[in-house]
N, CA and C of each residue as an Amber inpcrd file, in Angstrom:
protein
   216
   0.8530000  -1.1650000   0.0000000   0.0000000   0.0000000   0.0000000
   0.9010000   1.2300000   0.0000000   0.6850000   2.0890000  -1.0230000
   1.5150000   3.2720000  -1.1530000   0.9480000   4.4640000  -0.4120000
   1.7130000   5.4890000  -0.4230000   1.3090000   6.7290000   0.2290000
   0.1350000   7.3480000  -0.5280000  -0.9310000   7.6810000   0.1760000
  -2.0790000   8.3020000  -0.4610000  -3.1850000   7.3430000  -0.8420000
  -2.9420000   6.0550000  -0.7520000  -4.0030000   5.1090000  -1.0860000
  -4.7340000   4.6960000   0.1850000  -6.0100000   4.4460000   0.0520000
  -6.8350000   4.0710000   1.1980000  -7.1920000   2.5950000   1.0700000
  -6.8200000   1.8380000   2.0600000  -7.1320000   0.4190000   2.0870000
  -8.4580000   0.1610000   2.7740000  -8.8730000  -1.0930000   2.8170000
 -10.1570000  -1.4260000   3.4330000 -10.2070000  -1.1110000   4.9260000
  -9.1000000  -1.2830000   5.6300000  -9.0760000  -0.9950000   7.0650000
  -9.2830000   0.4950000   7.3220000  -8.5630000   1.3240000   6.5690000
  -8.7040000   2.7660000   6.7320000 -10.1130000   3.2230000   6.3670000
 -10.6960000   2.6220000   5.3350000 -12.0490000   2.9710000   4.9210000
 -13.0620000   2.6460000   6.0110000 -12.9110000   1.5060000   6.6590000
 -13.8090000   1.1390000   7.7580000 -13.6680000   2.0970000   8.9380000
 -12.4430000   2.4980000   9.2370000 -12.2180000   3.4420000  10.3360000
 -12.8690000   4.7880000  10.0180000 -12.7070000   5.2600000   8.7850000
 -13.3120000   6.5320000   8.3830000 -14.8300000   6.4530000   8.4670000
 -15.4170000   5.3630000   7.9840000 -16.8730000   5.1960000   8.0440000
 -17.3740000   5.1370000   9.4820000 -16.6200000   4.4830000  10.3670000
 -17.0110000   4.4140000  11.7760000 -16.9770000   5.8020000  12.4190000
 -15.9690000   6.5890000  12.0980000 -15.8700000   7.9490000  12.6400000
 -17.0320000   8.8060000  12.1420000 -17.3580000   8.6870000  10.8550000
 -18.4910000   9.4400000  10.3050000 -19.7790000   9.0400000  10.9970000
 -19.9510000   7.7510000  11.2410000 -21.1540000   7.2630000  11.9240000
 -21.2320000   7.8140000  13.3430000 -20.1050000   7.8780000  14.0370000
 -20.0870000   8.4230000  15.3960000 -20.3760000   9.9270000  15.4160000
 -19.8350000  10.6460000  14.4510000 -20.0040000  12.1000000  14.4340000
 -21.4290000  12.4960000  14.0590000 -21.9500000  11.9330000  12.9900000
 -23.2380000  12.3740000  12.4670000 -24.4160000  11.5330000  12.9330000
 -24.1850000  10.3280000  13.3550000 -25.2890000   9.4580000  13.7530000
 -25.9310000   8.8050000  12.5380000 -26.6170000   7.7140000  12.7800000
 -27.1980000   6.9420000  11.6840000 -28.3340000   7.6400000  10.9690000
 -29.0580000   8.5020000  11.6650000 -30.2210000   9.1300000  11.0420000
 -29.8520000  10.2690000  10.0920000 -28.7090000  10.9050000  10.2770000
 -28.3330000  12.0450000   9.4430000 -27.5570000  11.6370000   8.1960000
 -27.0200000  10.4430000   8.1690000 -26.1830000  10.0230000   7.0440000
 -26.9590000   9.9910000   5.7240000 -28.2020000   9.4600000   5.6740000
 -28.9250000   9.4960000   4.3870000 -29.1490000  10.9210000   3.8700000
 -29.4200000  11.8440000   4.7620000 -29.5880000  13.2410000   4.3490000
 -28.2990000  13.8320000   3.8070000 -27.1840000  13.5000000   4.4440000
 -25.8890000  13.9810000   3.9610000 -25.5700000  13.3960000   2.5900000
 -25.8550000  12.1010000   2.4160000 -25.6070000  11.4480000   1.1330000
 -26.4880000  12.0540000   0.0400000 -27.7320000  12.3630000   0.3750000
 -28.6480000  12.9770000  -0.5860000 -28.1340000  14.3470000  -1.0120000
 -27.7030000  15.1410000  -0.0490000 -27.1600000  16.4620000  -0.3590000
 -25.9060000  16.3790000  -1.2130000 -25.0560000  15.4190000  -0.9060000
 -23.8380000  15.2300000  -1.6840000 -24.1770000  14.8230000  -3.1120000
 -25.1290000  13.9110000  -3.2600000 -25.5470000  13.4740000  -4.5930000
 -26.1360000  14.6080000  -5.4130000 -26.9490000  15.4520000  -4.7850000
 -27.5370000  16.5930000  -5.4910000 -26.4610000  17.5870000  -5.9080000
 -25.4890000  17.7820000  -5.0360000 -24.3960000  18.6930000  -5.3690000
 -23.5850000  18.1980000  -6.5520000 -23.2950000  16.9110000  -6.5660000
 -22.5420000  16.3300000  -7.6810000 -23.3500000  16.4310000  -8.9690000
 -24.6520000  16.1470000  -8.8890000 -25.5260000  16.2160000 -10.0620000
 -25.5630000  17.6350000 -10.6300000 -25.6940000  18.6400000  -9.7700000
 -25.7200000  20.0310000 -10.2300000 -24.3840000  20.4390000 -10.8380000
 -23.3010000  19.9530000 -10.2570000 -21.9760000  20.2560000 -10.7870000
 -21.8140000  19.6800000 -12.1900000 -22.2390000  18.4190000 -12.3720000
 -22.1490000  17.7920000 -13.6920000 -23.0430000  18.5070000 -14.6970000
 -24.2380000  18.9230000 -14.2480000 -25.1520000  19.6440000 -15.1350000
 -24.5330000  20.9660000 -15.5620000 -23.8850000  21.6410000 -14.6350000
 -23.2420000  22.9120000 -14.9620000 -22.0950000  22.7030000 -15.9440000
 -21.3410000  21.6350000 -15.7620000 -20.2490000  21.3500000 -16.6890000
 -20.7800000  21.0450000 -18.0760000 -21.8190000  20.2240000 -18.1690000
 -22.3650000  19.8860000 -19.4810000 -23.0110000  21.1120000 -20.1170000
 -23.6110000  21.9810000 -19.3250000 -24.1780000  23.2170000 -19.8540000
 -23.1110000  24.1270000 -20.4130000 -21.9700000  24.1670000 -19.7740000
 -20.8550000  24.9820000 -20.2510000 -20.3380000  24.4450000 -21.5700000
 -20.2310000  23.1260000 -21.6890000 -19.7570000  22.5180000 -22.9270000
 -20.7470000  22.7640000 -24.0560000 -22.0580000  22.6780000 -23.7650000
 -23.0680000  22.9250000 -24.7840000 -23.0220000  24.3730000 -25.2370000
 -22.8640000  25.2910000 -24.2960000 -22.8150000  26.7080000 -24.6450000
 -21.6070000  27.0230000 -25.5100000 -20.4680000  26.4540000 -25.1880000
 -19.2710000  26.7410000 -25.9600000 -19.3740000  26.1380000 -27.3510000
 -20.0190000  24.9810000 -27.4910000 -20.1630000  24.3830000 -28.8120000
 -21.2380000  25.1000000 -29.6180000 -22.2270000  25.7000000 -28.9550000
 -23.2720000  26.4300000 -29.6640000 -22.7450000  27.7550000 -30.1950000
 -21.7870000  28.3350000 -29.5550000 -21.2500000  29.6270000 -29.9730000
 -20.3250000  29.5060000 -31.1740000 -19.7490000  28.3470000 -31.3940000
 -18.8320000  28.1440000 -32.4990000 -19.6200000  27.7140000 -33.7350000
 -19.4040000  28.3750000 -34.8740000 -20.1110000  27.9580000 -36.0840000
 -19.5700000  26.6270000 -36.5940000 -20.4560000  25.8290000 -37.1600000
 -20.0470000  24.5410000 -37.7080000 -19.3730000  24.7690000 -39.0530000
 -18.8070000  23.7160000 -39.6210000 -18.1430000  23.8310000 -40.9130000
 -19.1260000  24.2510000 -42.0010000 -20.3520000  23.7180000 -41.9480000
 -21.3590000  24.0770000 -42.9500000 -21.7190000  25.5490000 -42.8420000
 -21.8470000  26.0470000 -41.6070000 -22.1640000  27.4630000 -41.4150000
 -21.0230000  28.3460000 -41.9070000 -19.7890000  27.9270000 -41.6580000
 -18.6390000  28.6930000 -42.1360000 -18.6300000  28.7430000 -43.6590000
 -18.8980000  27.5910000 -44.2880000 -18.9080000  27.5200000 -45.7430000
 -20.0170000  28.4090000 -46.3190000 -21.1870000  28.3860000 -45.6850000
 -22.3160000  29.2070000 -46.1270000 -21.9700000  30.6890000 -46.0110000
 -21.3500000  31.0740000 -44.8950000 -20.9510000  32.4690000 -44.6980000
 -19.9150000  32.9020000 -45.7290000 -18.9700000  32.0140000 -46.0450000
 -17.9460000  32.3370000 -47.0320000 -18.5670000  32.5320000 -48.4120000
 -19.5540000  31.6950000 -48.7690000 -20.2200000  31.8260000 -50.0630000
 -20.9860000  33.1380000 -50.1410000 -21.6490000  33.5210000 -49.0440000
 -22.3970000  34.7750000 -49.0240000 -21.4600000  35.9700000 -49.1530000
 -20.3070000  35.9060000 -48.5110000 -19.3380000  36.9930000 -48.5970000
 -18.7570000  37.0860000 -50.0000000 -18.5730000  35.9300000 -50.6560000
 -18.0190000  35.9230000 -52.0010000 -19.0030000  36.5340000 -52.9950000
 -20.3040000  36.3500000 -52.7780000 -21.3200000  36.9050000 -53.6700000
 -21.3720000  38.4190000 -53.5610000 -21.0620000  38.9570000 -52.4140000
 -21.1550000  40.4090000 -52.1860000 -19.9920000  41.1150000 -52.7450000
């Protein structure tokens, strides 16, 4: 086991500490909040990618614009 890797023993210890700190009833709420946060983050990333691709003209649009400029 190298530096920075988490083995099964360390994972169990971390989970036990989380259970002691937050209690069993709050963990589902924390997991739900974490899941929603991750989902919103991914949605924001995909929205950014869609926006950047929508702003760039496609090859067909570039060709059409070039033909229109050549006619003028």
